[in-house]
N, C-alpha and C positions, 0 to 999 in steps of 0.2 A: 504494500499499499504507500502511495506517495504522499507521506505526511505533510510535506511542504504544500502540496496542492490541497489537501484537507485543510490545513491551517488558513491558507488564502481564501478558500470558500467560506470558512467559518468566520473570519473578519469582514468579509463581504457581506455576508448574511446579518452579521451583528449590526454592521453599519446601516444596512436597508432596514432591517428590524426596528431600530431606534428611531428612524424616521416615521415609520408605520405606527410605532408606539404614540409618538407624539401627537400624530393625527387622531389616533383611535381614541385618545383621551377625550378630544371634543365630542365625538360620538357619544361616548359611554356617559359622560357627565351630563349631557343634555337629555339622554334617555333615562339616565337614573333619576332625574328631578321632574320632567314633563313628559316622559314616556314619548318622545318624539325623535324620529330618524331624521337628522339634519342632512339631507342629501346635498345641500348646498355647502357643506364644510369643507369639501375638497376643493372648491373653487377659492375659498378663503386662503387655502395653502398656496393655489396658484397666483393669488393676488399678492401675497406676500414675496413670492419669487419675483414678480415682475416689478414690485416696488423697490425691492433691493436692486434689481437691475437698473431702474431710473436712478436711484441715489448713487450707486456705484459709478454710473456714467458721468453724473455732474462732478462728483468728487475726484474722479480720476483725472478729469480735465485741470483740476487746480493742483495734481501732484501730490495727493494724500497717500500716505503708505497703505500698502495693500491690506494689512490686518485692522488698521483703524477704519479703513472703507469698509471692510466687513462688519465691524461692531457697530458703525453707524447706520449702515444699511439695514441691519439686522434690528437695531432700535427703532429707527423710523417705521419700517415693515411691521414690527409688532404693534405699535402705537397705531398706525393706520388701519391695520386689519381688526384690532380690537375695537376700534371705532366702528369699522364695517359691521363686524359681528354684532355690536350693540344696537346699531341702527336696523340691521336686517331682522332681529329679534322684535324690535317695536314695530317694525313696518308690516313683515310678513307672517310673524308667529303669534303675537301678542292678541291681535284682533280675533284670532281663530282658536283662542285657548279654551273655550268652553263648546267649541263644534265638535263634529264627530272626527274620528281619526283619519278619515280619507282626506278631509280638507286641507289640514296642516301639511300632510304628505305631498299633495299636488302643489301647494305653495311651496314647499321646499324644492321640489323639481322645477317649478317656475323660475326661482330664484337661482338655481344652479345654471340653467339656460341663459338668463338674463346676464349673469356675471360672465359667462363664456363669450357671449356675443359682445359684451362691453369692452372686453379685451380685444376681441377679434378687430374692432374699429381701429385700434392703436398698433396692431401688428401687421408688419409689412412682408413678412416671409413665413414659411413653415416653422422654421426654428430660429430664434435669436440667440447670438452667443452671449454667455454669462463671463465675465472675467473671473480669472483665478485668483482669489483673495486670501487663500489659505497658505501662508508660506512654509517653509521648511525650517523648523525650529532646530537651529544648530546646537543649542545648549542641551537638548534632548535626543541628541543624534542616536544613540542605540536604540531608543523606544522608536523614534522616527522611522530608522532604518527597518524596524520589524513591523510596525503597524501602519506606516504612512502617515503623514502630517493631517490630509483630509479626514480619513478614518478615525484618527486620533480625537481630532477637534469635534467630529460629529457625534462620536459615541461618549465622549466626556460631558459636551454640552448638554445633549439629550440626558444623560444621567443626572447631572445637576439639576436640570429643569424638573425632572419627574421627581427627584427626592424633594425639592422645594415645594412642588405641589403636594406630595404625600404629607409633608410637615405642615403645610398650610390647611390641609383638610382635617388632619387629626388634632391640630393644637390651637389653632385660632378661633376667635369667636364667630368669624364669618364662616369658617369651614365646618364647624359644629352646626351652625344654622343651615348650611348646605346639606349636611347629612340628615338633619332633622326634616328639612323639606323634602328630601329623597324618600324618606321613610314614610312620611304622612304628611302632605302639604296642608290639608285642611287643618289637622291638629297643630301643625306648625303656626299657621296662621291665627289660631285661636289662642296660641301662647305669645303672640305679639311678633312674630317674624314677619318681616316684609317679603312675601314670597316673589312679588315683582322684581324687587332689588336683588334677591338670591338667583332667580333666573338670568336677569342681564349680567351679573357678575360670572355666571357660569359660560354664557356665550363669550364674554370678554376673555375670561382665561383660556376656553379651547380655541378661540381664534388667534390669540397671541401664540400659543404652542404651535399651531398650524403655520403662522407665519415665519416663526422661527426656524421650523423645520424647511420650509420652502426656500428661504435663503440659503441654508446650509447644503442642501441636496443641489440646488442650482449652481452653487459654487463647485460643488463636488464633480457634477456631471458637466458643466461647462455650457449648457443651453437651456433654454426654457421655451415653452409652447403653451398655447392656451389650453390645449387637452390634457396637460399634466395633472391638473387638478382632479379630473374625472377618473383617471386610471388611478391615481395614488388614493382618492377617496374611496373608491370602490375596495381596494386592497386594505385600507385602514379599516373600512366597515367589516371586512372579513376578519381582520384582526380582533376587533372588538366583539364580535360574535365568537370566535374561537376561545378567547379568554373569558367570555361571559359577559354580555352586554350588560351595563350598568354596574360593572365591579372595575373599580380603577386599577387595582393590581392586576386584574385580569386583562385589562386592555394593554398594559405593559407587557405582561408575559405574552399573549396573545401576538402582539406586534413583534416581539424578537422571535417567537416560534415560527411565525409565517415568513419572516425574514430568512432565517436559517433554513427553513425547508425549501424556499423557492431558490435559495443559492445552491444547495446541494443537489436539487433537481436540475438546475441549469448545467452544473459542472458535470454530473455523472449520467445523465440521461440526454437531454438536449434543450437548448435554450428556446427552441421553437414551442416547447410545451410549459413555458413557464407559468404562464397565466391559466392554462388548463389545469395544472397542477394545483395551484393555489385555490382554483374555486372546487375543484375535485374533493380537496381538503375540508372545505367549507362544507360540502354536502355530506361528507361521511360524518362530520361533527353533527350536522344537523339531524341526521339520522339516528346516531348511537349516542350522542350526548349533547343534546340541544340547549342544555342550559351553559355549556363552554366549559372550559377547564376550571375556573374558580367561581363560575355562577352557582346558583342555588336554585333547585327545582321549584316551581311555584307551589305553595301549599293550598290545596283546595278546602275551603271552609264549608262545613256541612250545616 
C-alpha cells in the first residue's frame, strides 16, 4: 500500500471536509431552531467567495501583502454575507414563519435562484481567477512541507471557527437561548427569550461561517464561479444529514466524514464518480440510519 498517497488523500479529504462542515453548520443550526432547510445557504458561500475576490482585486492594486489581503477579504466577506443572511431571513422567511412547510421551502429555492442570477449579471466568463493569497510560511517549514500552506490554513481556521462556535453555544447567554429555542420555541418565548432575535442571530452566524469557507476555498482552488454555491451547498446539506440534521457536532463530523469519503473514492476508484459516491452514501444513510451519525431518532408521543 502506498502510504504517501493515502496520506495525501487523507489531507485532501480533511481540507474538503472542513469546508463542508463549516457550511453544514449553517444548515443544521437553522433547521434545529425553525425546522427549515435553507437551500439558499450555498449561495451565501458563493457570495462570500465573490466578495473576497472583489476586495482582493482592489487591495492588490494598492500593493497590500497577500496574507493581509486574505485577512481583510475574509473579514469583509463575513460582514457582507452576515448582513445578507440577516436580510434574507427578514425578507424571505420571517413572513412565512407560520405558513405551511412547503411555502418556506419554495421561498428558499427562489432565493437561491435569485442570488445565482444576481451574480451572473456581474460575471463575464465561466470561471474567474482568484489570486493565491495564502503564502508559504517559512517559519513552519517542516509542517508546511508535509501538509501544504493552503491545507494547513484551511484546516486550522475551520477548526478554530468550529471550536469558537461550540464554546459560544455551550457557555454564552445567547448560546443557551439558542439551545432553548431549538428545544421548544414556544416555551422559550414564554420565558422571555426573543425568538426573532435568536433566529436572526442563527442566520448571521451560519452566513458568516459560509462566507469564511468561500474565501478560503476560492484561494485554495484559484477560481470562482456562480455555480460553486449550488454544488457545495448540496454537498454540505448531505454532510448535515449524514451527521444528524439539527446536531452541531454531527454537522462537523458529517462534513469531515463526507470529505474523506469523497477523497478516497476519487483517489482509489475514479474522479468521475465523486458526486455519485457522495449521494449514494446519503441514500444508504437515509435507508439504514435516517437520524444520522449523531442524530437522535424522534420519539413518538402516545
